[in-house]
C-alpha positions as CSV (number, residue, x, y, z in Angstrom):
1,M,8.1,-22.7,4.1
2,T,8.3,-26.5,3.8
3,A,10.3,-28.4,1.2
4,D,8.4,-30.1,-1.6
5,R,8.4,-33.8,-0.8
6,R,6.6,-34.9,-3.9
7,P,8.5,-37.3,-6.3
8,R,10.4,-35.3,-8.9
9,A,9.6,-36.0,-12.6
10,L,11.8,-34.8,-15.4
11,V,9.9,-33.7,-18.5
12,V,11.8,-33.9,-21.8
13,E,9.7,-32.5,-24.6
14,D,10.5,-30.2,-27.5
15,E,6.9,-29.0,-28.2
16,V,6.1,-26.2,-25.7
17,L,2.4,-26.8,-25.5
18,V,2.8,-30.5,-25.0
19,A,5.5,-29.8,-22.3
20,M,3.0,-27.5,-20.5
21,M,0.3,-30.1,-20.7
22,L,2.7,-32.7,-19.2
23,E,3.7,-30.3,-16.4
24,D,0.0,-29.8,-15.5
25,T,-0.7,-33.6,-15.8
26,L,2.3,-34.5,-13.6
27,D,1.4,-31.8,-11.0
28,T,-2.2,-33.2,-10.9
29,L,-0.7,-36.7,-10.4
30,G,1.3,-35.5,-7.4
31,Y,4.8,-35.0,-9.0
32,A,7.1,-32.0,-8.7
33,V,8.2,-31.2,-12.2
34,V,11.9,-30.8,-13.2
35,G,12.3,-28.9,-16.5
36,P,11.0,-29.1,-19.0
37,A,14.1,-29.8,-21.1
38,H,13.4,-29.0,-24.7
39,R,16.7,-30.2,-26.3
40,L,18.9,-33.3,-26.0
41,R,21.7,-31.5,-24.3
42,D,19.4,-29.9,-21.7
43,G,17.9,-33.2,-20.9
44,L,21.3,-34.8,-20.4
45,A,22.4,-31.8,-18.2
46,A,19.2,-32.2,-16.1
47,V,20.0,-35.9,-15.5
48,E,23.5,-35.0,-14.4
49,R,22.6,-32.2,-12.0
50,E,19.0,-32.7,-10.8
51,A,17.5,-35.0,-8.3
52,I,15.0,-37.1,-10.4
53,D,12.7,-39.9,-9.4
54,V,11.2,-40.6,-12.8
55,A,11.1,-39.1,-16.3
56,V,8.8,-38.6,-19.2
57,L,10.7,-38.5,-22.5
58,D,9.6,-37.5,-25.9
59,V,11.5,-39.7,-28.4
60,N,12.1,-37.0,-31.1
61,L,13.5,-33.7,-29.8
62,D,13.6,-31.5,-32.9
63,G,15.2,-34.2,-35.0
64,A,17.5,-35.6,-32.2
65,R,16.5,-38.8,-30.5
66,S,16.2,-38.8,-26.7
67,L,17.8,-42.3,-26.3
68,P,21.0,-40.9,-24.8
69,I,18.9,-39.4,-22.0
70,A,17.1,-42.8,-21.6
71,D,20.6,-44.4,-21.4
72,A,21.8,-42.0,-18.8
73,L,18.6,-42.5,-16.7
74,A,18.9,-46.3,-17.0
75,A,22.5,-46.1,-15.9
76,R,21.4,-44.3,-12.7
77,G,18.5,-46.6,-12.1
78,I,16.0,-43.9,-12.7
79,P,12.7,-45.2,-14.3
80,F,11.3,-43.4,-17.3
81,V,8.4,-43.5,-19.7
82,F,8.5,-42.6,-23.4
83,A,5.8,-40.3,-24.8
84,T,5.8,-40.3,-28.5
85,G,3.7,-40.0,-31.6
86,Y,5.7,-42.8,-33.2
87,G,4.7,-45.6,-30.8
88,E,7.1,-48.4,-30.0
89,A,8.2,-48.6,-33.6
90,G,10.0,-45.3,-33.1
91,L,12.3,-46.8,-30.5
92,A,13.8,-49.5,-32.7
93,G,13.9,-51.9,-29.8
94,A,15.7,-49.5,-27.4
95,H,14.7,-49.9,-23.8
96,P,12.0,-52.5,-24.4
97,D,10.9,-52.6,-20.7
98,A,10.1,-48.8,-20.7
99,P,6.4,-48.1,-21.1
100,V,5.5,-46.2,-24.3
101,V,2.6,-43.7,-24.2
102,R,1.3,-42.8,-27.6
103,K,0.5,-39.1,-28.3
104,P,-2.0,-37.8,-28.0
105,F,-2.3,-39.1,-24.4
106,S,-4.5,-38.6,-21.5
107,I,-3.8,-38.0,-17.8
108,D,-4.8,-41.6,-17.2
109,D,-2.3,-42.8,-19.9
110,I,0.5,-41.0,-18.2
111,G,-0.6,-42.0,-14.7
112,C,-0.8,-45.7,-15.6
113,A,2.6,-45.7,-17.3
114,L,4.2,-44.0,-14.3
115,A,2.6,-46.5,-12.0
116,R,4.2,-49.3,-14.0
117,V,7.7,-47.9,-13.4
118,R,7.4,-46.6,-9.9
């Protein structure tokens, strides 16, 4: 069996169905999925222990904001995309260079946003 050489994408999303859709989307786009992490602490732990090339972050994780995960990724030089129903307004100016994909999104929306950061 050969090792999976696809880029590794961390999924941080608290809604199970959205996380499953993101997993399928990322797989179709050629990424190996890490996670999904459904809570802030799980996302932070994944950043610490997993090899990650890129991440897709929901902004609101069951009432907790994912910005500490974004901060940890940025500190490691790992690019990320926000996927949120709040749009850029939900970020309050945090990480202004990170693409924001508004929910509901399509495979093309995610693919274009990831292409911008890769």
